[in-house]
Structure formats: C-alpha cells, structure tokens
MDTraj code that builds the backbone (N, CA, C; nanometers):
import mdtraj as md
import numpy as np

residues = "MET GLU GLN PRO ASN ASN PRO LEU HIS GLY LYS THR LEU GLU ALA ILE LEU VAL TYR LEU VAL SER TYR TYR GLY TRP GLU GLU LEU GLY GLU ILE ILE PRO VAL ASN CYS PHE ARG LYS ASP PRO SER ILE LYS SER SER LEU LYS PHE LEU ARG ARG THR GLN TRP ALA ARG ASP LYS VAL GLU LYS LEU TYR VAL GLU THR ILE GLY LYS".split()
xyz = np.array([
    [10.4517, 10.6617, 7.2571],
    [10.3894, 10.6643, 7.4116],
    [10.3458, 10.5387, 7.4242],
    [10.3162, 10.4860, 7.5173],
    [10.2556, 10.3623, 7.5248],
    [10.1149, 10.3199, 7.5703],
    [10.0713, 10.2288, 7.5095],
    [9.8912, 10.2605, 7.5982],
    [9.8291, 10.1164, 7.5601],
    [9.9316, 10.0581, 7.6730],
    [9.8620, 9.9374, 7.7498],
    [9.7543, 9.9144, 7.7593],
    [9.6256, 10.0008, 7.7793],
    [9.4896, 9.9774, 7.7770],
    [9.4492, 10.0402, 7.6587],
    [9.5216, 10.0488, 7.5640],
    [9.4444, 10.1123, 7.3799],
    [9.4456, 9.9560, 7.3321],
    [9.2952, 9.8700, 7.2828],
    [9.3280, 9.7639, 7.2052],
    [9.3733, 9.7858, 7.0641],
    [9.3670, 9.8882, 7.0039],
    [9.3858, 9.9971, 6.8965],
    [9.5197, 9.9707, 6.8838],
    [9.6099, 10.0082, 6.9756],
    [9.7604, 10.0334, 7.0161],
    [9.8385, 9.9879, 6.8914],
    [9.8882, 9.9876, 6.7879],
    [9.9474, 9.9269, 6.6750],
    [9.8914, 9.8271, 6.5936],
    [9.7352, 9.8508, 6.5917],
    [9.6395, 9.7674, 6.4926],
    [9.6708, 9.8438, 6.3499],
    [9.7074, 9.8409, 6.2140],
    [9.6301, 9.8821, 6.1491],
    [9.5452, 9.8183, 6.1264],
    [9.4385, 9.9853, 6.0361],
    [9.3569, 9.9380, 5.9592],
    [9.2860, 9.7941, 5.9522],
    [9.3904, 9.8293, 5.8073],
    [9.3640, 9.6708, 5.7288],
    [9.3795, 9.5328, 5.8072],
    [9.4422, 9.5183, 5.9401],
    [9.4535, 9.4251, 6.0369],
    [9.3380, 9.4421, 6.1200],
    [9.2385, 9.5691, 6.1277],
    [9.0935, 9.5196, 6.2212],
    [9.0245, 9.5006, 6.1426],
    [8.9819, 9.5217, 6.0024],
    [8.9266, 9.4809, 5.8914],
    [8.9096, 9.3802, 5.8698],
    [9.0495, 9.2790, 5.8367],
    [9.0675, 9.1630, 5.8544],
    [9.0360, 9.0902, 5.9423],
    [9.0610, 9.1046, 6.0587],
    [9.0041, 9.0214, 6.1387],
    [8.8498, 9.0716, 6.1844],
    [8.8066, 9.1159, 6.1633],
    [8.6439, 9.1673, 6.1131],
    [8.5938, 9.0868, 6.0410],
    [8.6231, 9.0652, 5.9275],
    [8.5600, 9.0207, 5.8272],
    [8.5875, 8.8838, 5.8449],
    [8.6808, 8.7534, 5.8709],
    [8.6722, 8.6513, 5.8474],
    [8.6284, 8.6457, 6.0502],
    [8.5954, 8.7338, 6.1399],
    [8.5236, 8.6676, 6.1942],
    [8.3415, 8.6412, 6.1961],
    [8.3081, 8.7662, 6.1434],
    [8.1957, 8.8128, 6.0908],
    [8.0967, 8.7637, 5.9286],
    [8.2578, 8.8011, 5.8182],
    [8.2091, 8.8075, 5.6608],
    [8.1293, 8.9430, 5.6529],
    [8.1168, 8.9132, 5.5106],
    [8.1171, 9.0275, 5.4711],
    [7.9781, 9.0930, 5.4665],
    [7.8747, 8.9701, 5.4658],
    [7.7560, 9.0166, 5.4543],
    [7.6752, 9.0408, 5.6218],
    [7.7421, 8.9957, 5.7160],
    [7.7210, 9.0032, 5.8461],
    [7.7913, 9.1419, 5.8741],
    [7.8425, 9.1816, 5.8285],
    [7.9461, 9.2880, 5.8963],
    [7.8789, 9.3950, 5.7887],
    [7.8269, 9.4227, 5.6916],
    [7.7416, 9.5002, 5.6188],
    [7.6487, 9.5411, 5.6649],
    [7.5343, 9.4373, 5.7806],
    [7.4211, 9.4176, 5.8570],
    [7.4468, 9.4742, 5.9913],
    [7.6213, 9.4824, 5.9739],
    [7.6077, 9.5422, 6.1612],
    [7.6115, 9.6934, 6.1080],
    [7.7306, 9.7300, 6.0323],
    [7.7809, 9.8610, 5.9521],
    [7.6875, 9.8861, 5.8073],
    [7.6106, 9.9146, 5.8314],
    [7.5112, 9.9652, 5.7055],
    [7.6121, 10.0354, 5.6361],
    [7.7020, 10.0124, 5.4678],
    [7.7813, 10.1015, 5.4240],
    [7.8180, 10.0082, 5.3263],
    [7.7631, 10.0756, 5.2147],
    [7.8059, 9.9963, 5.0672],
    [7.9649, 9.9255, 5.0630],
    [8.0523, 9.9538, 5.0953],
    [8.1666, 9.9386, 5.0680],
    [8.1893, 9.7514, 5.1748],
    [8.0656, 9.7683, 5.2322],
    [8.0544, 9.6600, 5.2782],
    [7.9770, 9.5533, 5.2566],
    [7.8771, 9.5781, 5.1604],
    [7.7091, 9.5596, 5.0831],
    [7.7528, 9.5168, 4.9691],
    [7.8157, 9.5827, 4.8807],
    [7.7574, 9.5811, 4.7231],
    [7.9761, 9.5676, 4.6734],
    [7.9686, 9.4097, 4.6307],
    [8.1232, 9.3732, 4.6278],
    [8.2445, 9.4200, 4.6653],
    [8.2412, 9.3821, 4.7918],
    [8.3197, 9.4241, 4.8969],
    [8.4398, 9.3228, 4.8646],
    [8.4999, 9.4224, 4.9153],
    [8.6482, 9.3909, 4.8440],
    [8.7451, 9.4706, 4.9762],
    [8.8701, 9.4234, 5.0839],
    [8.9834, 9.5141, 5.1495],
    [9.0198, 9.6445, 5.1062],
    [9.0071, 9.6230, 4.9839],
    [9.0900, 9.6948, 4.9768],
    [9.0148, 9.8255, 4.9017],
    [8.8716, 9.8006, 4.8552],
    [8.7750, 9.9619, 4.8375],
    [8.7172, 9.9537, 4.9684],
    [8.6882, 9.8125, 5.0780],
    [8.7008, 9.9396, 5.2111],
    [8.7556, 10.0268, 5.3037],
    [8.8624, 9.9522, 5.2894],
    [9.0028, 10.0698, 5.3017],
    [9.0051, 10.2241, 5.2637],
    [9.0251, 10.2027, 5.1981],
    [8.9757, 10.3403, 5.0390],
    [8.8364, 10.4269, 5.1508],
    [8.7690, 10.3073, 5.1834],
    [8.5943, 10.4118, 5.2285],
    [8.6616, 10.4653, 5.3141],
    [8.7040, 10.3718, 5.4244],
    [8.7020, 10.3451, 5.5654],
    [8.8537, 10.5482, 5.5827],
    [8.9319, 10.5454, 5.5488],
    [9.0665, 10.6433, 5.5654],
    [8.9720, 10.7421, 5.4956],
    [8.8999, 10.7729, 5.4406],
    [8.8585, 10.9120, 5.4063],
    [8.6596, 10.9157, 5.5348],
    [8.6285, 10.7949, 5.5487],
    [8.4869, 10.8438, 5.6402],
    [8.5090, 10.8634, 5.7497],
    [8.5604, 10.9289, 5.8164],
    [8.5899, 10.8821, 5.9685],
    [8.4926, 10.8284, 6.0323],
    [8.3265, 10.8322, 6.0113],
    [8.2471, 10.7648, 6.0800],
    [8.2229, 10.6245, 6.0860],
    [8.2743, 10.6360, 6.0269],
    [8.2332, 10.4599, 5.9080],
    [8.4233, 10.3667, 6.0221],
    [8.5232, 10.4389, 5.9779],
    [8.5356, 10.4318, 6.0379],
    [8.6075, 10.3759, 6.1986],
    [8.5705, 10.5030, 6.2940],
    [8.4814, 10.5026, 6.3856],
    [8.4523, 10.3735, 6.4598],
    [8.3102, 10.3126, 6.3591],
    [8.2289, 10.2382, 6.3608],
    [8.3389, 10.0954, 6.3698],
    [8.4303, 10.0711, 6.2707],
    [8.4395, 9.9651, 6.2762],
    [8.6204, 9.9698, 6.3730],
    [8.5972, 10.0349, 6.3790],
    [8.6939, 10.0457, 6.5537],
    [8.6415, 10.0259, 6.6346],
    [8.4854, 10.0529, 6.6239],
    [8.4530, 9.9912, 6.8047],
    [8.3444, 9.8446, 6.8625],
    [8.3317, 9.8770, 6.6892],
    [8.2992, 9.6934, 6.6585],
    [8.4096, 9.5856, 6.7302],
    [8.5733, 9.6267, 6.6663],
    [8.6696, 9.5731, 6.6534],
    [8.7167, 9.5533, 6.8477],
    [8.6750, 9.6788, 6.8812],
    [8.7517, 9.6585, 6.9807],
    [8.5828, 9.5096, 7.0781],
    [8.4687, 9.5681, 7.0447],
    [8.3744, 9.4887, 7.1266],
    [8.3966, 9.3389, 7.1123],
    [8.4322, 9.3134, 6.9987],
    [8.4523, 9.1774, 6.9392],
    [8.5845, 9.1150, 7.0322],
    [8.6948, 9.1779, 6.9591],
    [8.7580, 9.1317, 7.0837],
    [8.7470, 9.0721, 7.2222],
    [8.6670, 9.1712, 7.2915],
    [8.6110, 9.1321, 7.4013],
    [8.5087, 9.0651, 7.4933],
    [8.4900, 8.9932, 7.3786],
    [8.4051, 8.8609, 7.3430],
    [8.4871, 8.7535, 7.4623],
])
top = md.Topology()
chain = top.add_chain()
for i, resn in enumerate(residues, 1):
    res = top.add_residue(resn, chain, resSeq=i)
    for name in ("N", "CA", "C"):
        top.add_atom(name, md.element.get_by_symbol(name[0]), res)
traj = md.Trajectory(xyz[None], top)
C-alpha cells in the first residue's frame, strides 16, 4: 500500500532512533522524552527494546521524528 504522505513509511524504528540521537544527542532526547532508556546509560539496542514494548513511548518518538524532519 502506498503512503506518500506518511513520513514514517518505510522507516524502521532503529533508523528513526539513530536519526534523533544524531540530531539531538541522548541528553536532549532524554529531556524531550523523559524515559530512562534515554537518560541512564543510553544505547540504541536498549532503547529499541524498550520502545518496542512500550507503545506510548514509541508514539512520542515517532511524533518527535515527524516534527524534526519537518523543521
């Protein structure tokens, strides 16, 4: 199914997270979305594990990504 207006289409959660970390850094990301996986000993792997299990946090990450690429 084509989703030309969906900026998340074709993006993996990992790609979104890597982009946000490169854009904001872990510290600022942890201030914007205050979850321990971003604030305490952060890594892509541990954050992905948390985000895959925690829908509300994943929603916030995806929303931030859409807002960030729109800047």
